[in-house]
Structure formats: structure tokens, C-alpha cells
C-alpha positions in Angstrom: 0.0 0.0 0.0 1.0 3.6 -0.6 0.2 6.6 1.6 -1.5 9.6 -0.1 -2.9 12.9 1.2 -6.4 14.1 0.2 -8.0 17.4 1.1 -11.8 17.3 2.0 -14.2 20.0 3.1 -15.1 20.0 6.8 -18.6 18.5 6.0 -17.1 15.8 3.8 -14.7 14.7 6.5 -17.4 14.8 9.2 -19.6 12.7 7.2 -17.0 10.2 6.5 -16.0 10.0 10.1 -19.6 9.5 11.2 -20.0 6.7 8.6 -16.8 5.1 9.8 -18.0 5.2 13.4 -21.4 3.7 12.5 -19.8 0.9 10.5 -17.0 0.2 13.0 -14.4 0.6 10.2 -11.7 3.2 9.7 -12.0 6.2 7.5 -9.2 4.8 5.4 -11.1 1.6 4.7 -14.2 3.5 3.6 -12.1 5.5 1.3 -10.5 2.4 -0.2 -13.9 0.7 -0.6 -15.3 3.8 -2.3 -12.3 3.7 -4.8 -12.8 0.0 -5.5 -16.6 0.5 -6.1 -16.4 3.6 -8.2 -13.1 3.6 -10.0 -12.1 0.0 -10.2 -15.6 -1.5 -10.7 -15.6 -4.0 -13.5 -17.5 -2.9 -16.6 -20.5 -5.0 -17.6 -19.9 -7.0 -20.6 -22.6 -8.9 -22.5 -26.2 -9.4 -21.4 -27.1 -8.2 -18.0 -30.3 -9.5 -16.2 -32.5 -6.9 -14.6 
């Protein structure tokens, strides 16, 4: 893993900290999960059932 620095508005950080406290996970884990779900999510290929 590599360390990075991210600037967030106060309300963004507050919301992130609250979500971390509710879920029992760290802020860093929530950020990593968000990156995986939004940036690294696999593109759907072929037919998709609805």
C-alpha cells in the first residue's frame, strides 16, 4: 500500500468520520472501498439480467 494525502471539506470529513464510526471501520477503509466501487468496478460486458 502507498500513503496519499487528500483534502476534504469539513462537512465531507465529518460525514466520512460518522460513517466510519457507525460501521465500525476506519476512514481509510471506507475511502479504499469507495475507490474500488467507483473507479475499479468492472465494466459490465454482454447481457445483464435486470
